[in-house]
RODO-2510 file (C-alpha; in nm, 4 decimals, decimal comma):
residues 277
     n   res          X          Y          Z
     1     x    -0,7023    -8,0575    -1,4230
     2     x    -0,5615    -8,0703    -1,0687
     3     x    -0,4454    -7,7100    -1,1008
     4     x    -0,7951    -7,6012    -1,2152
     5     x    -0,9616    -7,7794    -0,9215
     6     x    -0,7165    -7,6247    -0,6750
     7     x    -0,7736    -7,2800    -0,8296
     8     x    -1,1506    -7,3162    -0,7927
     9     x    -1,1102    -7,4312    -0,4305
    10     x    -0,9001    -7,1252    -0,3534
    11     x    -1,1654    -6,8971    -0,5050
    12     x    -1,4350    -7,0588    -0,2954
    13     x    -1,2268    -7,0240     0,0195
    14     x    -1,1787    -6,6508    -0,0447
    15     x    -1,5415    -6,5809    -0,1429
    16     x    -1,7817    -6,8392    -0,0105
    17     x    -2,0593    -6,7157    -0,2407
    18     x    -1,8740    -6,8074    -0,5607
    19     x    -1,9964    -7,1578    -0,6435
    20     x    -1,8279    -7,2128    -0,9809
    21     x    -1,5596    -7,0747    -1,2106
    22     x    -1,5760    -7,1295    -1,5868
    23     x    -1,3085    -7,0312    -1,8370
    24     x    -1,4472    -6,8725    -2,1523
    25     x    -1,3679    -7,0057    -2,5022
    26     x    -1,2396    -6,6589    -2,6017
    27     x    -0,9155    -6,7026    -2,4039
    28     x    -0,5823    -6,8661    -2,4807
    29     x    -0,5786    -7,2047    -2,2978
    30     x    -0,1991    -7,1821    -2,2686
    31     x    -0,2101    -6,8449    -2,0880
    32     x    -0,1630    -6,8087    -1,7142
    33     x    -0,4891    -6,8944    -1,5356
    34     x    -0,5255    -6,5482    -1,3816
    35     x    -0,5049    -6,3896    -1,7296
    36     x    -0,7642    -6,6071    -1,8971
    37     x    -1,1152    -6,4635    -1,9409
    38     x    -1,3614    -6,6405    -1,7171
    39     x    -1,6863    -6,6095    -1,5271
    40     x    -1,7541    -6,6700    -1,1583
    41     x    -2,1071    -6,7789    -1,0802
    42     x    -2,2817    -6,6602    -0,7619
    43     x    -2,6247    -6,8174    -0,7187
    44     x    -2,8908    -6,7121    -0,4681
    45     x    -3,0463    -6,9636    -0,2323
    46     x    -3,3004    -7,1742    -0,4285
    47     x    -3,5913    -7,0504    -0,2167
    48     x    -3,5026    -6,6882    -0,3082
    49     x    -3,4198    -6,7325    -0,6774
    50     x    -3,6493    -6,5391    -0,9138
    51     x    -3,4914    -6,6430    -1,2448
    52     x    -3,3084    -6,3157    -1,3139
    53     x    -2,9329    -6,3168    -1,3815
    54     x    -2,6943    -6,0231    -1,4069
    55     x    -2,3533    -6,0453    -1,5738
    56     x    -2,1333    -5,8049    -1,3757
    57     x    -1,8689    -5,6246    -1,5816
    58     x    -1,6338    -5,4605    -1,3292
    59     x    -1,4574    -5,1302    -1,3841
    60     x    -1,0858    -5,0583    -1,3839
    61     x    -1,0011    -4,8414    -1,6898
    62     x    -0,9515    -5,1560    -1,9012
    63     x    -0,6261    -5,2157    -1,7054
    64     x    -0,7447    -5,3916    -1,3904
    65     x    -1,0706    -5,5260    -1,2476
    66     x    -1,2405    -5,3755    -0,9413
    67     x    -1,3437    -5,7246    -0,8385
    68     x    -1,4172    -5,6873    -0,4665
    69     x    -1,6495    -5,3868    -0,5016
    70     x    -1,8054    -5,4466    -0,8437
    71     x    -1,8403    -5,8252    -0,8302
    72     x    -1,8097    -5,9799    -0,4844
    73     x    -2,0063    -5,7170    -0,2912
    74     x    -2,2530    -5,6579    -0,5723
    75     x    -2,3115    -6,0329    -0,6112
    76     x    -2,3959    -6,0629    -0,2417
    77     x    -2,6483    -5,7785    -0,2775
    78     x    -2,8088    -5,9321    -0,5864
    79     x    -2,8248    -6,2795    -0,4308
    80     x    -3,0103    -6,1375    -0,1332
    81     x    -3,2737    -6,0196    -0,3783
    82     x    -3,2981    -6,3554    -0,5566
    83     x    -3,0830    -6,2577    -0,8548
    84     x    -2,8018    -6,4747    -0,9887
    85     x    -2,4750    -6,2810    -1,0372
    86     x    -2,2105    -6,3695    -1,2933
    87     x    -1,8746    -6,1952    -1,2444
    88     x    -1,6936    -6,1431    -1,5770
    89     x    -1,3141    -6,1441    -1,5959
    90     x    -1,2438    -5,9950    -1,9407
    91     x    -0,9324    -5,9124    -2,1450
    92     x    -0,7310    -5,6197    -2,0140
    93     x    -0,4888    -5,3701    -2,1680
    94     x    -0,1402    -5,4767    -2,0572
    95     x     0,0543    -5,2159    -2,2558
    96     x     0,2404    -4,9439    -2,0614
    97     x     0,0832    -4,6006    -2,0653
    98     x     0,2174    -4,4016    -2,3644
    99     x     0,4980    -4,1600    -2,2872
   100     x     0,3893    -3,7976    -2,2733
   101     x     0,0239    -3,8897    -2,2862
   102     x    -0,1992    -3,5862    -2,2341
   103     x    -0,5186    -3,5936    -2,0346
   104     x    -0,8275    -3,5739    -2,2557
   105     x    -1,0343    -3,2530    -2,2595
   106     x    -1,2808    -3,2321    -1,9726
   107     x    -1,6338    -3,2227    -2,1128
   108     x    -1,9146    -3,1499    -1,8672
   109     x    -2,2660    -3,2909    -1,8724
   110     x    -2,4033    -2,9987    -2,0744
   111     x    -2,2049    -3,0919    -2,3888
   112     x    -2,2981    -3,4437    -2,4989
   113     x    -2,2568    -3,3193    -2,8563
   114     x    -1,8812    -3,3457    -2,8011
   115     x    -1,9167    -3,7237    -2,8292
   116     x    -2,0531    -3,8083    -3,1769
   117     x    -2,2234    -4,1495    -3,1784
   118     x    -2,1816    -4,1452    -2,7992
   119     x    -1,8148    -4,2491    -2,8272
   120     x    -1,6614    -4,1190    -2,5011
   121     x    -1,3314    -4,3045    -2,5323
   122     x    -1,0677    -4,0369    -2,4579
   123     x    -0,7727    -4,2108    -2,6235
   124     x    -0,8341    -4,4404    -2,9170
   125     x    -0,5373    -4,6367    -3,0514
   126     x    -0,5118    -4,9619    -3,2463
   127     x    -0,3990    -5,1792    -2,9558
   128     x    -0,6442    -5,0345    -2,7048
   129     x    -0,9344    -5,0780    -2,9464
   130     x    -0,8274    -5,4391    -3,0122
   131     x    -0,8493    -5,5095    -2,6378
   132     x    -1,1997    -5,3607    -2,6240
   133     x    -1,3003    -5,5919    -2,9080
   134     x    -1,1571    -5,8933    -2,7222
   135     x    -1,3378    -5,7908    -2,4027
   136     x    -1,6551    -5,7564    -2,6097
   137     x    -1,6197    -6,1182    -2,7250
   138     x    -1,5669    -6,2205    -2,3610
   139     x    -1,8910    -6,0507    -2,2558
   140     x    -2,0843    -6,2100    -2,5403
   141     x    -1,9426    -6,5502    -2,4518
   142     x    -2,0514    -6,4950    -2,0901
   143     x    -2,4145    -6,4312    -2,1880
   144     x    -2,4051    -6,7335    -2,4176
   145     x    -2,2660    -6,9553    -2,1382
   146     x    -2,5303    -6,8368    -1,8902
   147     x    -2,8049    -6,9235    -2,1418
   148     x    -2,6504    -7,2642    -2,1989
   149     x    -2,6548    -7,3341    -1,8235
   150     x    -2,9838    -7,1524    -1,7499
   151     x    -3,1818    -7,4598    -1,6481
   152     x    -2,8963    -7,5943    -1,4357
   153     x    -2,8536    -7,2613    -1,2556
   154     x    -3,2284    -7,1968    -1,2086
   155     x    -3,2194    -6,8962    -1,4398
   156     x    -3,4803    -6,7864    -1,6978
   157     x    -3,3158    -6,7632    -2,0399
   158     x    -3,5149    -6,4469    -2,1148
   159     x    -3,4092    -6,2633    -1,7932
   160     x    -3,0336    -6,2301    -1,8439
   161     x    -2,8607    -5,8938    -1,8732
   162     x    -2,5544    -5,6801    -1,8047
   163     x    -2,4589    -5,4444    -1,5257
   164     x    -2,1374    -5,2631    -1,6141
   165     x    -1,9340    -5,0326    -1,3933
   166     x    -1,7111    -4,7630    -1,5468
   167     x    -1,5020    -4,9288    -1,8220
   168     x    -1,7101    -5,2426    -1,7710
   169     x    -2,0092    -5,0413    -1,8837
   170     x    -1,8262    -4,9708    -2,2089
   171     x    -1,7601    -5,3450    -2,2503
   172     x    -2,1282    -5,4291    -2,1873
   173     x    -2,2462    -5,1642    -2,4367
   174     x    -2,0091    -5,2840    -2,7084
   175     x    -2,1142    -5,6468    -2,6500
   176     x    -2,4806    -5,5550    -2,6797
   177     x    -2,4326    -5,3666    -3,0069
   178     x    -2,2848    -5,6603    -3,1975
   179     x    -2,4491    -5,9571    -3,0245
   180     x    -2,6100    -6,2501    -3,1966
   181     x    -2,9496    -6,3703    -3,0701
   182     x    -2,7854    -6,6180    -2,8304
   183     x    -2,5491    -6,3474    -2,7009
   184     x    -2,8028    -6,0660    -2,6780
   185     x    -2,8797    -5,9484    -2,3231
   186     x    -3,2427    -5,8994    -2,2293
   187     x    -3,1496    -5,5784    -2,0459
   188     x    -2,8502    -5,3470    -2,0217
   189     x    -2,7541    -5,1428    -1,7144
   190     x    -2,4510    -4,9184    -1,6990
   191     x    -2,3269    -4,7328    -1,3909
   192     x    -2,0766    -4,4560    -1,4610
   193     x    -1,9767    -4,6383    -1,7789
   194     x    -2,0145    -4,4629    -2,1174
   195     x    -1,9459    -4,6256    -2,4511
   196     x    -1,5815    -4,6721    -2,5511
   197     x    -1,6669    -4,7195    -2,9198
   198     x    -1,9031    -4,5464    -3,1668
   199     x    -2,2587    -4,6516    -3,0891
   200     x    -2,4846    -4,8159    -3,3439
   201     x    -2,8078    -4,9153    -3,1716
   202     x    -2,9177    -5,2651    -3,2828
   203     x    -3,2662    -5,3158    -3,4205
   204     x    -3,3561    -5,5440    -3,1298
   205     x    -3,1947    -5,3211    -2,8654
   206     x    -3,2762    -5,4257    -2,5083
   207     x    -3,4082    -5,1731    -2,2540
   208     x    -3,1265    -4,9578    -2,1210
   209     x    -3,0782    -4,8176    -1,7700
   210     x    -2,8121    -4,5496    -1,7165
   211     x    -2,6958    -4,4126    -1,3821
   212     x    -2,4284    -4,1486    -1,3236
   213     x    -2,3453    -3,8270    -1,1394
   214     x    -2,3732    -3,4917    -1,3097
   215     x    -2,0351    -3,3695    -1,1878
   216     x    -1,8208    -3,6428    -1,3466
   217     x    -1,6352    -3,4975    -1,6499
   218     x    -1,6731    -3,6890    -1,9777
   219     x    -1,8635    -3,9771    -1,8203
   220     x    -2,1887    -3,7881    -1,7645
   221     x    -2,1799    -3,6229    -2,1067
   222     x    -2,0954    -3,9539    -2,2731
   223     x    -2,3894    -4,1231    -2,1032
   224     x    -2,6283    -3,8443    -2,2014
   225     x    -2,5107    -3,8991    -2,5596
   226     x    -2,5702    -4,2758    -2,5191
   227     x    -2,9224    -4,2124    -2,3910
   228     x    -2,9948    -3,9949    -2,6926
   229     x    -2,8661    -4,2588    -2,9367
   230     x    -3,0983    -4,5191    -2,7814
   231     x    -3,3947    -4,2825    -2,7939
   232     x    -3,3252    -4,1677    -3,1497
   233     x    -3,3374    -4,5343    -3,2499
   234     x    -3,6791    -4,5722    -3,0860
   235     x    -3,5457    -4,8054    -2,8175
   236     x    -3,6416    -4,8062    -2,4486
   237     x    -3,4055    -4,6118    -2,2210
   238     x    -3,4090    -4,4585    -1,8738
   239     x    -3,1449    -4,2328    -1,7205
   240     x    -3,0738    -4,1191    -1,3640
   241     x    -2,8318    -3,8271    -1,3288
   242     x    -2,7609    -3,7741    -0,9604
   243     x    -2,6632    -3,4308    -0,8386
   244     x    -2,4716    -3,5167    -0,5217
   245     x    -2,2358    -3,7702    -0,3656
   246     x    -1,8624    -3,8304    -0,3833
   247     x    -1,6164    -4,1135    -0,4272
   248     x    -1,6340    -4,4216    -0,6485
   249     x    -1,9637    -4,5283    -0,7980
   250     x    -2,0272    -4,8605    -0,6219
   251     x    -2,2743    -5,0233    -0,3863
   252     x    -2,3373    -4,7756    -0,1055
   253     x    -2,5148    -4,7872     0,2304
   254     x    -2,8326    -4,5785     0,2226
   255     x    -2,7803    -4,3113     0,4887
   256     x    -3,0251    -4,0610     0,3452
   257     x    -2,7455    -3,8072     0,3023
   258     x    -2,7235    -3,8308    -0,0788
   259     x    -2,9468    -3,9393    -0,3666
   260     x    -2,6629    -4,1233    -0,5423
   261     x    -2,6554    -4,3926    -0,2752
   262     x    -3,0064    -4,5056    -0,3760
   263     x    -2,8993    -4,6213    -0,7231
   264     x    -2,8975    -4,9936    -0,6366
   265     x    -3,2530    -4,9861    -0,4987
   266     x    -3,3697    -4,7915    -0,8036
   267     x    -3,2059    -5,0485    -1,0307
   268     x    -3,4049    -5,3232    -0,8570
   269     x    -3,7238    -5,1244    -0,9078
   270     x    -3,6392    -5,0857    -1,2757
   271     x    -3,5838    -5,4623    -1,3107
   272     x    -3,9173    -5,5285    -1,1389
   273     x    -4,1023    -5,2813    -1,3599
   274     x    -3,9597    -5,4517    -1,6693
   275     x    -4,0731    -5,7942    -1,5384
   276     x    -3,7186    -5,9278    -1,5070
   277     x    -3,7668    -6,0139    -1,1389
***
């Protein structure tokens, strides 16, 4: 218990916005603390809170977590707009990269048909797929935990959703597909993150927001395929394919030089239009 308290104090000292850390029941309690799946809770000031909560699934190719950009900075942005942010630390692939591994074929945005059932995972293998399944359970446990603490954290139980970046988008999509009612997000947003598994759209699919750049091989085509799967199932979906910009897909200052940099503001508008904030 002393080690847990000290660990939480260290987290708070590094990021003053992170009020609480919770380990998820999907992890091994005997594992090293840094390797156990967990959530970090970032709450807005009470006078700003609007009841909406976003579970942030950071990117990192399923091998690391882009925590500073995809969680810490994004949480600060969301809190400023009255939204609670929940950073998810999910299971990662610890296996070494296979010897002689070849890069997957580069598919551009005009060929979404190259990804049947919107599965844009370039290198399926048994171990890698097992890690995606574990990360899926982590994400579902995160939604469940937020709902269980909704009243305590000043969150509306029907305004909880995902925002996934890159591989984190794949985790969020997989978690949504197989969720129980308690685990089901009310909305699903993915930035630069296509599905990593074959997509079967659930009957009660939440509204989906997709954002990507047209020039990103595989990702853009995979997300177009995801959009089509959602629409074919009669579910609500919106997609923004930006035609300019460079660098990683993260929170960006709006300079007016590119359209990509406006994605975060457009996401807020989408949440407002759907009555989530």
